[in-house]
C-alpha positions in Angstrom: 238.7 278.4 231.2 239.8 279.3 234.7 240.3 282.9 233.9 236.7 283.2 232.7 235.6 282.6 236.3 237.1 285.9 237.3 234.6 287.9 239.3 232.1 285.0 239.4 230.6 283.2 242.4 232.7 280.5 244.1 229.9 277.8 243.9 228.9 276.9 240.4 226.7 274.3 238.6 227.0 272.7 235.2 224.5 275.1 233.7 226.2 278.2 235.1 229.6 277.0 233.9 228.1 276.3 230.5 227.0 279.9 230.3 230.3 281.4 231.6 232.4 279.3 229.4 230.0 279.3 226.4 230.3 275.6 225.8 227.7 272.7 225.7 226.9 270.8 229.0 228.7 267.6 227.9 231.9 269.5 227.4 231.4 271.3 230.7 231.3 267.9 232.5 234.6 266.9 231.0 236.3 270.3 231.7 235.0 270.4 235.3 236.3 266.9 235.9 239.7 267.9 234.7 239.6 270.9 237.1 238.6 268.6 239.9 241.5 266.3 239.1 244.0 269.1 239.5 242.5 270.5 242.6 240.9 273.7 241.2 237.3 272.6 241.9 236.0 270.5 244.8 232.9 268.6 243.8 229.9 269.0 246.1 226.2 268.2 246.0 224.7 265.0 244.6 225.4 263.1 241.4 222.2 264.4 239.9 223.0 268.0 240.7 226.7 268.4 241.1 228.1 271.7 242.4 231.7 272.9 241.8 233.2 274.9 244.7 236.4 276.9 244.3 238.8 276.5 247.3 240.0 279.7 249.1 243.5 279.4 247.6 242.3 280.6 244.2 239.6 283.1 245.1 241.6 286.2 245.7 243.6 285.9 242.4 240.3 285.5 240.5 238.5 288.1 242.5 235.7 285.6 243.1 232.6 286.4 245.1 231.6 284.0 247.9 228.2 282.3 247.3 226.3 280.2 244.8 225.7 281.2 241.2 222.1 281.8 240.1 220.8 279.6 237.4 
């Protein structure tokens, strides 16, 4: 799942991750939580509209673009 973020924006939402990963929103929530638990994502935003931010440590390797993904 992480490799599919290559070239993407560093700030994602559930909907954008669902599109990138091609999986339903319920599975995105579980997957994103696992990535938070291991430190790949930092959760931001509010509970009703969570955002998933990628720390600087991983950005270069994945050639990520700073900014928020468009819905």
